[in-house]
Biopython code that builds the backbone (N, CA, C, O; Angstrom):
import numpy as np
from Bio.PDB.StructureBuilder import StructureBuilder

atoms = [
    (1, "ASN", "N", (70.916, 80.325, 142.329)),
    (1, "ASN", "CA", (72.636, 79.577, 142.671)),
    (1, "ASN", "C", (72.293, 78.069, 142.506)),
    (1, "ASN", "O", (71.636, 77.498, 143.376)),
    (2, "SER", "N", (72.711, 77.451, 141.449)),
    (2, "SER", "CA", (72.589, 76.343, 140.841)),
    (2, "SER", "C", (74.097, 75.270, 141.419)),
    (2, "SER", "O", (74.926, 75.972, 141.997)),
    (3, "VAL", "N", (74.462, 73.896, 141.335)),
    (3, "VAL", "CA", (75.390, 73.343, 141.278)),
    (3, "VAL", "C", (75.201, 72.010, 140.082)),
    (3, "VAL", "O", (74.422, 71.067, 139.945)),
    (4, "ILE", "N", (75.960, 72.357, 139.614)),
    (4, "ILE", "CA", (76.491, 71.385, 139.131)),
    (4, "ILE", "C", (77.285, 69.827, 139.318)),
    (4, "ILE", "O", (78.459, 69.993, 139.650)),
    (5, "VAL", "N", (77.028, 68.858, 139.223)),
    (5, "VAL", "CA", (77.912, 67.526, 139.239)),
    (5, "VAL", "C", (77.833, 66.772, 138.489)),
    (5, "VAL", "O", (77.084, 65.860, 138.139)),
    (6, "ILE", "N", (79.316, 67.541, 138.058)),
    (6, "ILE", "CA", (79.830, 65.879, 136.808)),
    (6, "ILE", "C", (80.854, 65.773, 137.161)),
    (6, "ILE", "O", (81.498, 66.316, 138.059)),
    (7, "ASP", "N", (81.137, 64.772, 136.182)),
    (7, "ASP", "CA", (81.761, 63.428, 136.420)),
    (7, "ASP", "C", (83.757, 63.840, 135.788)),
    (7, "ASP", "O", (84.357, 64.878, 135.509)),
    (8, "ASN", "N", (84.030, 62.752, 135.814)),
    (8, "ASN", "CA", (85.157, 63.279, 135.478)),
    (8, "ASN", "C", (85.731, 62.460, 133.700)),
    (8, "ASN", "O", (86.854, 61.978, 133.545)),
    (9, "ALA", "N", (84.800, 62.496, 132.747)),
    (9, "ALA", "CA", (84.170, 61.764, 131.108)),
    (9, "ALA", "C", (85.762, 63.022, 130.816)),
    (9, "ALA", "O", (86.095, 64.087, 131.334)),
    (10, "SER", "N", (86.396, 62.069, 129.652)),
    (10, "SER", "CA", (87.387, 63.704, 129.336)),
    (10, "SER", "C", (86.578, 64.692, 128.474)),
    (10, "SER", "O", (87.283, 65.542, 127.931)),
    (11, "ILE", "N", (85.469, 64.759, 128.266)),
    (11, "ILE", "CA", (84.664, 65.662, 127.390)),
    (11, "ILE", "C", (84.653, 66.967, 128.131)),
    (11, "ILE", "O", (84.727, 68.090, 127.632)),
    (12, "HIS", "N", (84.525, 66.564, 129.724)),
    (12, "HIS", "CA", (83.680, 67.429, 131.215)),
    (12, "HIS", "C", (85.071, 67.691, 130.583)),
    (12, "HIS", "O", (84.904, 67.956, 129.392)),
    (13, "ASN", "N", (86.665, 67.723, 131.006)),
    (13, "ASN", "CA", (88.030, 68.229, 130.855)),
    (13, "ASN", "C", (89.166, 68.838, 129.588)),
    (13, "ASN", "O", (90.340, 68.922, 129.227)),
    (14, "LYS", "N", (87.527, 69.209, 129.244)),
    (14, "LYS", "CA", (89.222, 69.651, 128.306)),
    (14, "LYS", "C", (89.467, 71.022, 128.507)),
    (14, "LYS", "O", (88.531, 71.740, 128.861)),
    (15, "ARG", "N", (91.164, 71.721, 128.243)),
    (15, "ARG", "CA", (91.174, 72.557, 128.307)),
    (15, "ARG", "C", (90.833, 73.556, 127.677)),
    (15, "ARG", "O", (90.340, 73.351, 126.568)),
    (16, "PRO", "N", (90.979, 75.050, 128.182)),
    (16, "PRO", "CA", (90.086, 75.981, 126.963)),
    (16, "PRO", "C", (90.970, 76.718, 126.202)),
    (16, "PRO", "O", (92.138, 76.684, 126.590)),
    (17, "ASP", "N", (90.652, 77.561, 124.942)),
    (17, "ASP", "CA", (91.982, 78.170, 123.805)),
    (17, "ASP", "C", (92.621, 78.322, 124.862)),
    (17, "ASP", "O", (92.392, 78.082, 126.047)),
    (18, "GLY", "N", (93.881, 78.971, 124.006)),
    (18, "GLY", "CA", (94.805, 79.285, 124.901)),
    (18, "GLY", "C", (95.094, 78.620, 125.858)),
    (18, "GLY", "O", (95.456, 79.522, 126.613)),
    (19, "CYS", "N", (95.224, 77.631, 126.467)),
    (19, "CYS", "CA", (95.718, 77.154, 127.393)),
    (19, "CYS", "C", (96.998, 76.349, 126.802)),
    (19, "CYS", "O", (97.154, 75.353, 126.095)),
    (20, "PRO", "N", (97.831, 77.288, 127.453)),
    (20, "PRO", "CA", (98.862, 75.815, 127.206)),
    (20, "PRO", "C", (99.399, 73.869, 127.973)),
    (20, "PRO", "O", (99.585, 73.344, 129.071)),
    (21, "ASN", "N", (99.439, 73.367, 126.021)),
    (21, "ASN", "CA", (100.402, 71.734, 126.413)),
    (21, "ASN", "C", (101.605, 72.028, 126.361)),
    (21, "ASN", "O", (102.412, 72.958, 126.355)),
    (22, "SER", "N", (101.416, 70.400, 126.309)),
    (22, "SER", "CA", (103.044, 70.235, 125.678)),
    (22, "SER", "C", (103.454, 70.563, 124.636)),
    (22, "SER", "O", (104.384, 69.795, 124.387)),
    (23, "LYS", "N", (103.347, 71.161, 123.950)),
    (23, "LYS", "CA", (104.014, 71.181, 122.536)),
    (23, "LYS", "C", (103.869, 72.692, 122.797)),
    (23, "LYS", "O", (103.880, 73.252, 121.701)),
    (24, "SER", "N", (103.734, 73.595, 123.813)),
    (24, "SER", "CA", (103.615, 75.468, 123.282)),
    (24, "SER", "C", (105.005, 75.054, 123.407)),
    (24, "SER", "O", (105.649, 74.075, 123.787)),
    (25, "LYS", "N", (105.317, 76.993, 122.602)),
    (25, "LYS", "CA", (106.505, 77.051, 122.233)),
    (25, "LYS", "C", (106.956, 77.497, 123.356)),
    (25, "LYS", "O", (106.157, 77.097, 124.203)),
    (26, "LYS", "N", (107.880, 78.172, 123.920)),
    (26, "LYS", "CA", (108.398, 79.207, 125.591)),
    (26, "LYS", "C", (107.782, 80.220, 125.599)),
    (26, "LYS", "O", (107.382, 80.778, 126.620)),
    (27, "GLY", "N", (107.471, 80.941, 123.461)),
    (27, "GLY", "CA", (106.624, 82.724, 124.387)),
    (27, "GLY", "C", (105.781, 82.273, 125.145)),
    (27, "GLY", "O", (105.791, 82.625, 126.325)),
    (28, "GLU", "N", (104.784, 81.331, 124.637)),
    (28, "GLU", "CA", (103.198, 80.797, 124.765)),
    (28, "GLU", "C", (103.563, 80.801, 126.277)),
    (28, "GLU", "O", (103.327, 81.755, 127.017)),
    (29, "LEU", "N", (104.045, 79.867, 126.591)),
    (29, "LEU", "CA", (103.989, 79.659, 127.954)),
    (29, "LEU", "C", (104.583, 80.368, 128.830)),
    (29, "LEU", "O", (104.445, 80.038, 130.007)),
    (30, "GLN", "N", (105.311, 81.401, 128.531)),
    (30, "GLN", "CA", (105.780, 82.731, 129.016)),
    (30, "GLN", "C", (105.261, 83.719, 129.199)),
    (30, "GLN", "O", (105.710, 84.436, 130.093)),
    (31, "GLU", "N", (104.064, 84.175, 128.398)),
    (31, "GLU", "CA", (102.621, 84.383, 128.370)),
    (31, "GLU", "C", (101.625, 84.546, 128.812)),
    (31, "GLU", "O", (100.914, 85.551, 128.834)),
    (32, "TRP", "N", (101.413, 83.020, 129.423)),
    (32, "TRP", "CA", (100.463, 82.345, 129.751)),
    (32, "TRP", "C", (100.753, 83.236, 131.251)),
    (32, "TRP", "O", (100.069, 84.204, 131.586)),
    (33, "LEU", "N", (102.165, 82.563, 132.228)),
    (33, "LEU", "CA", (102.472, 83.053, 132.864)),
    (33, "LEU", "C", (102.204, 83.906, 133.257)),
    (33, "LEU", "O", (101.587, 83.778, 134.315)),
    (34, "ILE", "N", (102.388, 85.092, 132.857)),
    (34, "ILE", "CA", (102.894, 86.439, 132.929)),
    (34, "ILE", "C", (100.923, 86.842, 133.698)),
    (34, "ILE", "O", (100.592, 87.142, 134.845)),
    (35, "GLU", "N", (100.037, 86.646, 132.385)),
    (35, "GLU", "CA", (99.034, 86.998, 132.039)),
    (35, "GLU", "C", (98.102, 86.665, 134.103)),
    (35, "GLU", "O", (97.529, 87.430, 134.879)),
    (36, "LYS", "N", (98.655, 84.277, 134.189)),
    (36, "LYS", "CA", (98.028, 84.147, 135.281)),
    (36, "LYS", "C", (99.087, 84.888, 137.171)),
    (36, "LYS", "O", (98.793, 84.514, 138.306)),
    (37, "GLY", "N", (99.716, 85.463, 136.970)),
    (37, "GLY", "CA", (100.822, 86.432, 137.682)),
    (37, "GLY", "C", (102.439, 85.749, 138.177)),
    (37, "GLY", "O", (103.350, 86.220, 138.858)),
    (38, "ILE", "N", (102.242, 84.313, 137.401)),
    (38, "ILE", "CA", (103.209, 83.443, 138.379)),
    (38, "ILE", "C", (104.435, 84.639, 137.794)),
    (38, "ILE", "O", (104.347, 85.209, 136.706)),
    (39, "PRO", "N", (105.273, 84.789, 138.543)),
    (39, "PRO", "CA", (106.484, 84.878, 138.247)),
    (39, "PRO", "C", (107.961, 84.159, 137.459)),
    (39, "PRO", "O", (107.853, 82.945, 137.637)),
    (40, "PHE", "N", (108.992, 84.392, 136.839)),
    (40, "PHE", "CA", (109.721, 83.873, 136.709)),
    (40, "PHE", "C", (110.294, 84.474, 135.710)),
    (40, "PHE", "O", (109.827, 85.275, 134.900)),
    (41, "HIS", "N", (112.099, 83.716, 135.902)),
    (41, "HIS", "CA", (113.141, 84.153, 134.655)),
    (41, "HIS", "C", (112.885, 84.566, 134.253)),
    (41, "HIS", "O", (111.926, 84.959, 134.916)),
    (42, "PRO", "N", (112.850, 85.032, 133.424)),
    (42, "PRO", "CA", (113.295, 85.648, 131.474)),
    (42, "PRO", "C", (113.993, 84.940, 130.522)),
    (42, "PRO", "O", (113.863, 84.658, 129.331)),
    (43, "LYS", "N", (115.451, 84.565, 132.185)),
    (43, "LYS", "CA", (115.993, 83.114, 130.900)),
    (43, "LYS", "C", (115.768, 81.799, 130.945)),
    (43, "LYS", "O", (116.323, 80.843, 130.404)),
    (44, "THR", "N", (114.334, 81.964, 132.106)),
    (44, "THR", "CA", (114.143, 80.033, 132.609)),
    (44, "THR", "C", (113.692, 79.726, 131.316)),
    (44, "THR", "O", (112.934, 80.362, 130.584)),
    (45, "LEU", "N", (114.546, 78.146, 131.059)),
    (45, "LEU", "CA", (114.558, 77.645, 130.264)),
    (45, "LEU", "C", (112.735, 76.393, 129.525)),
    (45, "LEU", "O", (111.857, 75.812, 130.162)),
    (46, "ARG", "N", (112.925, 76.495, 128.399)),
    (46, "ARG", "CA", (111.118, 75.974, 128.235)),
    (46, "ARG", "C", (111.030, 75.217, 129.309)),
    (46, "ARG", "O", (110.602, 75.760, 130.327)),
    (47, "ASP", "N", (111.478, 73.506, 129.371)),
    (47, "ASP", "CA", (110.853, 72.195, 130.419)),
    (47, "ASP", "C", (111.007, 72.722, 131.766)),
    (47, "ASP", "O", (109.941, 72.440, 132.313)),
    (48, "PRO", "N", (111.949, 73.500, 132.835)),
    (48, "PRO", "CA", (111.126, 74.093, 133.860)),
    (48, "PRO", "C", (110.070, 75.065, 133.710)),
    (48, "PRO", "O", (109.331, 74.882, 134.678)),
    (49, "LEU", "N", (109.464, 76.314, 132.766)),
    (49, "LEU", "CA", (108.599, 76.960, 132.472)),
    (49, "LEU", "C", (107.569, 75.824, 132.064)),
    (49, "LEU", "O", (106.461, 76.323, 132.259)),
    (50, "TRP", "N", (107.452, 74.850, 131.707)),
    (50, "TRP", "CA", (106.133, 73.863, 131.874)),
    (50, "TRP", "C", (105.599, 73.321, 133.047)),
    (50, "TRP", "O", (104.419, 73.458, 133.370)),
    (51, "LYS", "N", (106.412, 72.726, 133.673)),
    (51, "LYS", "CA", (106.952, 72.764, 134.744)),
    (51, "LYS", "C", (105.953, 72.986, 136.037)),
    (51, "LYS", "O", (105.294, 72.276, 136.796)),
    (52, "MET", "N", (106.281, 74.667, 135.803)),
    (52, "MET", "CA", (105.336, 75.731, 136.107)),
    (52, "MET", "C", (103.757, 75.882, 135.794)),
    (52, "MET", "O", (102.899, 75.630, 136.640)),
    (53, "VAL", "N", (103.564, 76.179, 134.907)),
    (53, "VAL", "CA", (102.275, 75.437, 134.478)),
    (53, "VAL", "C", (101.572, 74.287, 134.488)),
    (53, "VAL", "O", (100.364, 74.058, 134.419)),
    (54, "GLN", "N", (102.652, 73.509, 134.599)),
    (54, "GLN", "CA", (102.018, 71.968, 134.886)),
    (54, "GLN", "C", (101.223, 72.479, 135.914)),
    (54, "GLN", "O", (100.095, 72.967, 135.853)),
    (55, "LYS", "N", (102.210, 72.241, 137.180)),
    (55, "LYS", "CA", (102.131, 72.178, 138.237)),
    (55, "LYS", "C", (101.028, 73.971, 138.725)),
    (55, "LYS", "O", (100.849, 74.041, 139.941)),
    (56, "GLU", "N", (100.481, 75.046, 138.011)),
    (56, "GLU", "CA", (100.030, 75.871, 138.332)),
    (56, "GLU", "C", (98.117, 75.112, 137.703)),
    (56, "GLU", "O", (97.124, 75.382, 138.378)),
    (57, "LEU", "N", (98.017, 74.342, 136.568)),
    (57, "LEU", "CA", (96.749, 73.550, 136.597)),
    (57, "LEU", "C", (96.721, 72.295, 137.212)),
    (57, "LEU", "O", (95.730, 71.566, 137.172)),
    (58, "LYS", "N", (97.860, 71.983, 137.832)),
    (58, "LYS", "CA", (96.768, 70.719, 138.997)),
    (58, "LYS", "C", (96.465, 72.258, 139.920)),
    (58, "LYS", "O", (95.420, 72.907, 139.861)),
    (59, "THR", "N", (97.312, 72.494, 140.498)),
    (59, "THR", "CA", (96.916, 73.141, 141.788)),
    (59, "THR", "C", (95.052, 74.421, 141.424)),
    (59, "THR", "O", (94.043, 74.583, 142.109)),
    (60, "ASN", "N", (95.582, 75.124, 139.755)),
    (60, "ASN", "CA", (94.002, 75.812, 139.729)),
    (60, "ASN", "C", (93.222, 75.389, 138.648)),
    (60, "ASN", "O", (92.937, 76.169, 137.739)),
    (61, "PRO", "N", (92.805, 74.084, 138.666)),
    (61, "PRO", "CA", (92.496, 73.504, 137.000)),
    (61, "PRO", "C", (91.479, 74.587, 136.554)),
    (61, "PRO", "O", (90.633, 75.138, 137.258)),
    (62, "GLU", "N", (91.867, 74.868, 134.600)),
    (62, "GLU", "CA", (90.471, 75.524, 134.191)),
    (62, "GLU", "C", (90.324, 74.108, 133.450)),
    (62, "GLU", "O", (90.991, 73.121, 133.142)),
    (63, "TYR", "N", (88.887, 74.693, 133.351)),
    (63, "TYR", "CA", (88.159, 74.114, 131.625)),
    (63, "TYR", "C", (87.165, 75.065, 131.290)),
    (63, "TYR", "O", (86.529, 76.028, 131.719)),
    (64, "ALA", "N", (87.358, 74.253, 130.215)),
    (64, "ALA", "CA", (86.996, 75.031, 128.520)),
    (64, "ALA", "C", (85.065, 74.977, 129.743)),
    (64, "ALA", "O", (84.793, 75.918, 130.488)),
    (65, "ILE", "N", (84.330, 74.007, 129.633)),
    (65, "ILE", "CA", (83.760, 74.074, 130.336)),
    (65, "ILE", "C", (82.846, 75.161, 131.343)),
    (65, "ILE", "O", (81.749, 75.702, 131.199)),
    (66, "ASP", "N", (83.956, 75.185, 132.504)),
    (66, "ASP", "CA", (83.258, 75.663, 133.666)),
    (66, "ASP", "C", (83.131, 77.191, 132.860)),
    (66, "ASP", "O", (82.153, 77.935, 132.931)),
    (67, "LYS", "N", (84.414, 77.451, 132.065)),
    (67, "LYS", "CA", (84.626, 78.924, 131.388)),
    (67, "LYS", "C", (82.514, 79.478, 131.006)),
    (67, "LYS", "O", (81.509, 80.056, 131.420)),
    (68, "LEU", "N", (83.230, 78.580, 129.792)),
    (68, "LEU", "CA", (81.998, 79.180, 129.012)),
    (68, "LEU", "C", (80.829, 79.498, 129.492)),
    (68, "LEU", "O", (80.308, 80.391, 128.823)),
    (69, "VAL", "N", (79.851, 78.942, 130.859)),
    (69, "VAL", "CA", (79.303, 78.073, 131.829)),
    (69, "VAL", "C", (78.910, 79.631, 132.484)),
    (69, "VAL", "O", (77.809, 80.175, 132.403)),
    (70, "LYS", "N", (80.554, 80.357, 133.376)),
    (70, "LYS", "CA", (80.749, 80.610, 133.983)),
    (70, "LYS", "C", (80.327, 82.512, 133.828)),
    (70, "LYS", "O", (79.684, 83.287, 134.537)),
    (71, "GLU", "N", (81.298, 82.692, 132.157)),
    (71, "GLU", "CA", (80.551, 83.710, 131.698)),
    (71, "GLU", "C", (79.277, 83.705, 131.518)),
    (71, "GLU", "O", (78.727, 84.643, 132.094)),
    (72, "ARG", "N", (78.483, 82.915, 130.861)),
    (72, "ARG", "CA", (77.297, 83.403, 131.414)),
    (72, "ARG", "C", (76.280, 82.934, 132.322)),
    (72, "ARG", "O", (75.119, 83.187, 132.001)),
    (73, "ARG", "N", (76.541, 82.132, 133.677)),
    (73, "ARG", "CA", (75.577, 82.387, 134.600)),
    (73, "ARG", "C", (76.595, 82.454, 135.880)),
    (73, "ARG", "O", (76.701, 81.468, 136.609)),
    (74, "PRO", "N", (77.258, 83.518, 136.100)),
    (74, "PRO", "CA", (77.931, 83.364, 137.202)),
    (74, "PRO", "C", (77.711, 83.148, 138.647)),
    (74, "PRO", "O", (78.382, 83.444, 139.635)),
    (75, "ASP", "N", (76.245, 82.367, 138.441)),
    (75, "ASP", "CA", (75.900, 81.909, 140.060)),
    (75, "ASP", "C", (76.127, 80.000, 140.047)),
    (75, "ASP", "O", (76.058, 79.312, 141.065)),
    (76, "ILE", "N", (76.377, 79.505, 138.751)),
    (76, "ILE", "CA", (76.402, 78.284, 138.522)),
    (76, "ILE", "C", (77.985, 77.609, 139.014)),
    (76, "ILE", "O", (79.002, 77.774, 138.341)),
    (77, "ILE", "N", (77.933, 76.729, 140.483)),
    (77, "ILE", "CA", (78.707, 75.797, 140.437)),
    (77, "ILE", "C", (79.141, 75.073, 140.725)),
    (77, "ILE", "O", (79.084, 74.672, 141.887)),
    (78, "PHE", "N", (80.109, 74.284, 139.376)),
    (78, "PHE", "CA", (80.320, 73.008, 139.697)),
    (78, "PHE", "C", (81.346, 72.595, 140.863)),
    (78, "PHE", "O", (82.163, 73.216, 141.544)),
    (79, "LEU", "N", (80.714, 70.590, 140.735)),
    (79, "LEU", "CA", (81.285, 69.994, 141.645)),
    (79, "LEU", "C", (81.457, 69.144, 141.297)),
    (79, "LEU", "O", (80.549, 68.315, 141.245)),
    (80, "ARG", "N", (83.007, 68.795, 140.759)),
    (80, "ARG", "CA", (83.202, 67.331, 140.314)),
    (80, "ARG", "C", (83.260, 65.752, 141.091)),
    (80, "ARG", "O", (84.131, 65.059, 141.617)),
    (81, "LEU", "N", (82.868, 65.724, 141.018)),
    (81, "LEU", "CA", (83.354, 63.923, 141.434)),
    (81, "LEU", "C", (84.352, 63.185, 141.158)),
    (81, "LEU", "O", (84.843, 63.122, 140.031)),
    (82, "PRO", "N", (84.826, 62.442, 142.317)),
    (82, "PRO", "CA", (87.133, 61.910, 142.080)),
    (82, "PRO", "C", (86.368, 60.801, 140.923)),
    (82, "PRO", "O", (85.252, 60.443, 140.545)),
    (83, "PRO", "N", (87.970, 60.536, 140.653)),
    (83, "PRO", "CA", (87.452, 60.193, 139.549)),
    (83, "PRO", "C", (87.837, 58.376, 140.785)),
    (83, "PRO", "O", (88.427, 58.070, 141.821)),
    (84, "TYR", "N", (86.988, 57.724, 139.668)),
    (84, "TYR", "CA", (87.273, 56.304, 139.873)),
    (84, "TYR", "C", (86.242, 55.652, 140.983)),
    (84, "TYR", "O", (86.555, 54.571, 141.481)),
    (85, "HIS", "N", (84.587, 56.524, 141.509)),
    (85, "HIS", "CA", (84.342, 56.587, 142.426)),
    (85, "HIS", "C", (82.960, 56.587, 142.375)),
    (85, "HIS", "O", (82.068, 57.382, 142.673)),
    (86, "CYS", "N", (83.075, 54.872, 141.667)),
    (86, "CYS", "CA", (81.233, 54.615, 140.574)),
    (86, "CYS", "C", (80.226, 54.817, 142.113)),
    (86, "CYS", "O", (79.029, 55.031, 141.925)),
    (87, "GLU", "N", (80.615, 54.762, 143.248)),
    (87, "GLU", "CA", (78.854, 54.715, 143.807)),
    (87, "GLU", "C", (78.508, 55.879, 144.460)),
    (87, "GLU", "O", (77.783, 55.957, 145.451)),
    (88, "LEU", "N", (79.381, 57.336, 143.514)),
    (88, "LEU", "CA", (79.158, 58.647, 143.031)),
    (88, "LEU", "C", (78.253, 58.753, 142.661)),
    (88, "LEU", "O", (77.278, 59.468, 142.894)),
    (89, "ASN", "N", (78.718, 57.351, 141.433)),
    (89, "ASN", "CA", (78.183, 58.383, 140.218)),
    (89, "ASN", "C", (77.441, 56.663, 139.867)),
    (89, "ASN", "O", (77.923, 55.548, 140.067)),
    (90, "ALA", "N", (75.715, 57.207, 139.106)),
    (90, "ALA", "CA", (74.959, 56.423, 139.732)),
    (90, "ALA", "C", (75.177, 55.800, 138.335)),
    (90, "ALA", "O", (74.724, 54.658, 138.264)),
    (91, "ILE", "N", (75.689, 56.208, 137.341)),
    (91, "ILE", "CA", (76.034, 55.733, 135.120)),
    (91, "ILE", "C", (77.213, 55.139, 135.633)),
    (91, "ILE", "O", (78.019, 54.938, 134.724)),
    (92, "GLU", "N", (77.620, 54.779, 136.757)),
    (92, "GLU", "CA", (79.328, 54.194, 136.525)),
    (92, "GLU", "C", (79.295, 52.333, 137.162)),
    (92, "GLU", "O", (79.287, 52.124, 138.375)),
    (93, "PRO", "N", (79.284, 51.377, 136.334)),
    (93, "PRO", "CA", (79.707, 50.193, 136.568)),
    (93, "PRO", "C", (80.429, 49.669, 138.029)),
    (93, "PRO", "O", (81.644, 49.852, 138.093)),
    (94, "VAL", "N", (79.755, 49.023, 139.221)),
    (94, "VAL", "CA", (79.961, 48.626, 140.364)),
    (94, "VAL", "C", (81.325, 47.414, 140.014)),
    (94, "VAL", "O", (81.834, 46.774, 140.934)),
]
sb = StructureBuilder()
sb.init_structure("model")
sb.init_model(0)
sb.init_chain("A")
sb.init_seg("    ")
for serial, (resi, resn, name, xyz) in enumerate(atoms, 1):
    if name == "N":
        sb.init_residue(resn, " ", resi, " ")
    sb.init_atom(name, np.array(xyz, "f"), 0.0, 1.0, " ", f" {name:<3s}", serial, name[0])
structure = sb.get_structure()
């Protein structure tokens, strides 16, 4: 088993393909929520659906690099450093 310690640089936090964003259409949001097993009323408007997606992504974040590595090496664990903690990240200025 291995642990990868990773900082919060934007390059490490890209969302995987197919992950909805603020410009996603209502149907795309609905498909993603269905795929994740998150219930919603079929007549729910786009903005409340987007808020549901945001809540899920905040609770259970998905990152492209995590997905890529997990497909090849499921035994690897990612540990993300909290943002703005230079004492935990040797390359950050103090």
